[in-house]
C-alpha positions in Angstrom: -2.4 -21.2 102.9 -1.2 -17.7 102.0 -4.4 -16.0 103.0 -4.8 -13.6 105.9 -4.1 -14.9 109.4 -6.8 -12.8 111.1 -9.5 -10.3 110.6 -10.1 -7.6 113.3 -12.6 -4.8 113.0 -12.2 -2.1 115.7 -14.2 0.7 117.2 -12.7 3.4 119.4 -13.4 6.9 120.6 -11.0 9.5 119.1 -7.8 8.6 117.3 -6.2 6.3 119.8 -6.7 3.3 117.6 -4.1 4.7 115.2 -1.5 5.3 118.0 -1.3 1.6 118.8 -2.4 0.2 115.4 -5.0 -1.8 117.3 -6.1 -4.3 114.6 -2.5 -5.0 113.5 -1.3 -5.3 117.1 -4.0 -7.9 117.9 -3.3 -9.8 114.7 0.5 -9.8 115.5 -0.4 -11.4 118.9 -2.4 -14.2 117.2 0.4 -14.8 114.6 2.8 -15.0 117.5 0.8 -17.8 119.1 -1.8 -16.2 121.4 -5.4 -17.3 121.3 -7.8 -14.8 119.7 -9.3 -14.0 123.1 -5.9 -13.4 124.7 -4.8 -11.3 121.7 -7.9 -9.1 121.9 -7.6 -8.6 125.6 -3.9 -7.7 125.4 -4.4 -5.3 122.5 -7.2 -3.4 124.2 -5.2 -3.3 127.5 -2.3 -1.8 125.5 -4.7 0.8 123.9 -5.8 1.9 127.4 -2.4 1.9 128.9 -0.6 3.8 126.1 -3.3 6.3 125.1 -6.0 6.3 127.8 -8.4 5.7 124.9 -11.5 3.6 125.0 -12.5 1.1 122.4 -12.8 -2.5 121.4 -12.3 -5.1 118.8 -13.5 -8.5 117.5 -10.8 -10.7 116.1 -11.2 -14.0 114.2 -8.2 -16.2 113.6 -7.8 -18.2 110.4 -9.8 -21.1 112.0 -12.7 -18.8 112.8 -12.0 -18.7 116.6 -13.3 -15.4 117.9 -11.8 -13.1 120.5 -13.6 -10.0 121.9 -12.4 -7.3 124.2 -13.4 -3.7 125.0 -12.6 -1.0 127.5 -15.8 1.0 127.0 -18.7 0.6 129.4 -20.3 -1.9 127.0 -20.1 -3.0 123.4 -22.7 -4.8 121.3 -21.2 -7.3 118.8 -22.0 -10.3 116.7 -20.2 -13.1 115.1 -21.0 -16.6 113.7 -18.9 -19.7 113.7 -19.8 -23.3 113.0 -20.4 -23.8 116.7 -22.1 -20.5 117.8 -23.8 -17.5 116.5 -25.7 -14.6 117.9 -25.8 -10.9 118.7 -24.3 -10.1 122.0 -24.7 -7.0 124.2 -22.1 -7.3 126.9 -21.8 -4.6 129.5 -19.2 -4.3 132.1 
């Protein structure tokens, strides 16, 4: 399959997302063998460490496995897979 390996929408405050190319970084982690959840967590940690910026992302791998991470106080998000669906409002 030559289609995309992942899809990763992001949300951040300011321009810090561009400094670490957040969606691409998370996607590269998945392509490199990490789970979607581990890739999301590592990419957001990198965002915070390198820029001090706050934000988050949802990433789905080519099998539809989601990963969600955010460094903001909370982030509402939604996704649907064959096994689960819903709207989530997770606060730290």
